[in-house]
MIMAR-503926 format. One record per residue: x, y, z of N, C-alpha, C, O, CB in turn. Coordinates in steps of 0.2 Angstrom, whole numbers, plus 5000, padded with zeros to 4 digits. Each point is the difference from the previous one (the first is absolute). Glycine has a CB too. Layout:
% MIMAR-503926
> X_Y_Z_X_Y_Z_X_Y_Z_X_Y_Z_X_Y_Z
...
//
This chain:
% MIMAR-503926
> 5207_4867_5091_4994_4996_5000_4994_5008_4995_4998_5003_5005_5005_4985_5010
> 4996_5014_4978_4996_5004_4998_4994_4998_5000_4998_4995_5003_5010_5010_4992
> 4988_5000_5002_4991_4998_5000_4999_4999_4991_5002_5002_4995_4993_5007_5017
> 5001_4988_4989_4998_4998_4994_4995_5007_4995_4998_5006_5003_5002_4980_5003
> 5000_5011_4988_4998_5006_4995_4992_5000_5002_4998_5005_4998_5013_4993_4991
> 4982_4997_5015_4997_5002_5003_4998_5003_5005_4995_5004_5000_5005_4990_4995
> 5007_5005_5011_5001_5003_5006_5000_5008_4998_4996_5003_5003_5011_4987_5001
> 4997_5013_4991_5002_5005_4999_4994_5003_4999_4998_5004_5004_5013_4993_4993
> 4985_5001_4997_4993_5003_4997_4996_5000_5006_4998_5006_5000_5002_4990_4989
> 4999_5001_5014_4997_5001_5005_5002_5006_5006_4996_5005_5001_5002_4984_4995
> 5004_5010_5004_5005_5006_5005_5001_5008_4997_5000_5004_5003_5006_4985_5001
> 4995_5011_4989_4999_5006_4997_4997_5002_4995_5002_5005_4997_5005_4995_5007
> 4988_4996_4994_4993_5001_4997_4995_5007_5003_4997_5005_4998_5005_4981_4999
> 4999_5009_5012_4992_5005_5003_5004_5009_5001_4998_5006_5000_4996_4980_5011
> 5013_5011_4989_5005_5007_5004_5000_5007_4993_4999_5006_4999_5012_4984_5011
> 4991_5005_4984_4996_5006_4994_4993_5000_4999_4998_5002_4994_5013_4997_4999
> 4985_4999_5010_4992_5001_5000_5000_5006_5003_4999_5005_4997_4996_4984_5004
> 5006_5011_5005_5000_5004_5006_5005_5007_5000_4998_5005_5004_4998_4983_5001
> 5009_5011_4992_5004_5008_4998_4998_5002_4994_5000_5006_4998_5010_4991_5006
> 4985_4999_4992_4996_5004_4993_4996_5003_5006_5002_5006_5003_4995_4985_4984
> 4999_5006_5013_4993_5004_5004_5003_5006_5005_4998_5006_5000_4994_4982_5001
> 5010_5011_5001_5001_5004_5004_5004_5009_4997_4999_5005_5002_5001_4982_5007
> 5004_5009_4984_5001_5006_4996_4995_5004_4996_5000_5005_4996_5008_4990_5005
> 4988_5000_5000_4994_5002_4993_4994_5006_5007_4998_5005_5000_5001_4977_4989
> 5001_5014_5016_4996_5003_5006_5003_5007_5003_4997_5005_5002_5000_4982_5002
> 5009_5014_4994_5005_5006_5002_4999_5003_4996_4999_5006_5003_5010_4991_5001
> 4989_5004_4990_5001_5002_4990_4995_5001_4999_4998_5004_4996_5011_4990_4999
> 4986_5002_5009_4991_5003_4998_5000_5007_4995_5000_5001_4994_4995_4994_5019
> 5005_5009_4993_4997_5006_4998_5007_5004_4994_4997_5005_4997_4994_4996_5018
> 5016_4997_4983_5003_5002_4997_4997_4996_4991_5001_5003_4995_5009_5000_5018
> 4988_4992_4988_4997_4994_4995_4994_5003_4998_4998_5000_4994_5005_4990_5013
> 4993_5013_4996_4991_5002_4998_5003_5006_5000_5004_4997_5004_4984_4997_5002
> 5013_5009_4993_5002_5008_5002_4995_5001_5004_4997_4998_4996_5007_5007_4995
> 4993_4996_5013_4995_5001_5005_5004_5002_5008_5005_4996_5001_4985_4994_4991
> 5010_5014_5012_5001_4997_5006_4995_5003_5004_4996_5004_4999_5017_4995_5001
> 4989_4996_5007_4994_5001_5003_4997_5005_5005_5003_5005_5001_4999_4984_4998
> 4993_5009_5004_4998_5008_5006_5001_4991_5005_4998_4994_4999_4988_5023_4995
> 5016_4986_5011_4999_4997_5007_4997_5005_5007_5002_5005_5003_5009_4987_4992
> 4982_5004_5005_4996_5004_5007_4999_4994_5005_5000_4994_4997_4992_5016_4995
> 5006_4991_5014_4998_4998_5004_4996_4993_4999_5002_4995_5002_5000_5016_5000
> 4993_4993_4994_4996_4994_4999_4997_4997_4993_4996_4995_4998_5002_5010_5012
> 5008_4999_4986_4999_4996_4993_5008_5001_4998_5004_5004_5002_4982_4999_4995
> 5014_4991_4997_5008_5002_4997_4996_4999_4993_4996_4995_4999_5017_5001_5011
> 4988_5010_4984_4997_5000_4993_5002_5001_4997_5006_5000_5003_4988_5003_4997
> 5008_4999_4993_5004_5006_4995_4997_5006_5002_4994_5001_5001_5009_4991_4988
> 5004_5011_5010_4997_5008_5003_4998_5002_4993_4995_5003_5002_5013_5000_5008
> 4992_4997_4982_4996_5003_4996_4990_4995_5002_4995_5003_5001_5019_5000_4987
> 4987_4990_5012_4993_5001_5000_4997_5002_5007_4994_5000_5000_5006_4993_4990
> 5004_5008_5018_4996_5002_5005_4996_5009_4997_4994_5001_5000_5015_4991_5009
> 5000_5013_4988_4997_5005_5001_4993_5001_4994_4996_5005_5001_5016_4998_5004
> 4988_4993_4989_4994_5000_4996_4993_4998_5004_4995_5003_4999_5013_4994_4993
> 4994_4999_5013_4991_5000_5002_4998_5005_5005_4994_5002_5000_5006_4986_5000
> 5007_5014_5004_4996_5007_5005_5002_5003_4998_5003_5004_5004_4996_4995_5005
> 5002_5004_4982_4997_5005_4998_4992_5000_4998_4996_5005_5000_5015_4997_4999
> 4989_4991_4998_4992_5000_5000_4994_5001_5004_4994_5000_4998_5010_4996_4997
> 5000_5003_5011_4994_4999_5007_5001_5006_5001_4995_5002_5003_5006_4987_5004
> 5005_5017_4991_4998_5007_5002_5003_4998_5008_4997_5001_5006_4991_5004_4984
> 5019_4992_5010_5001_4999_5009_5009_5005_4999_5003_5002_5005_4990_4980_4999
> 5009_5020_4991_5007_4999_4996_5000_5008_4998_5004_5002_4996_4997_4984_5000
//
């Protein structure tokens, strides 16, 4: 007793979308060419943070 085509689609489509989302999230820094800078208070792109700090005279 197998599953119908609609049942397979109901199972597989969300699974593939979830995997694609995880891969996109995992490789986002390589896709955009930017690296994340993680701090206790913030999560920002490293280049943008350094520009902001240099402008404020903190770096």
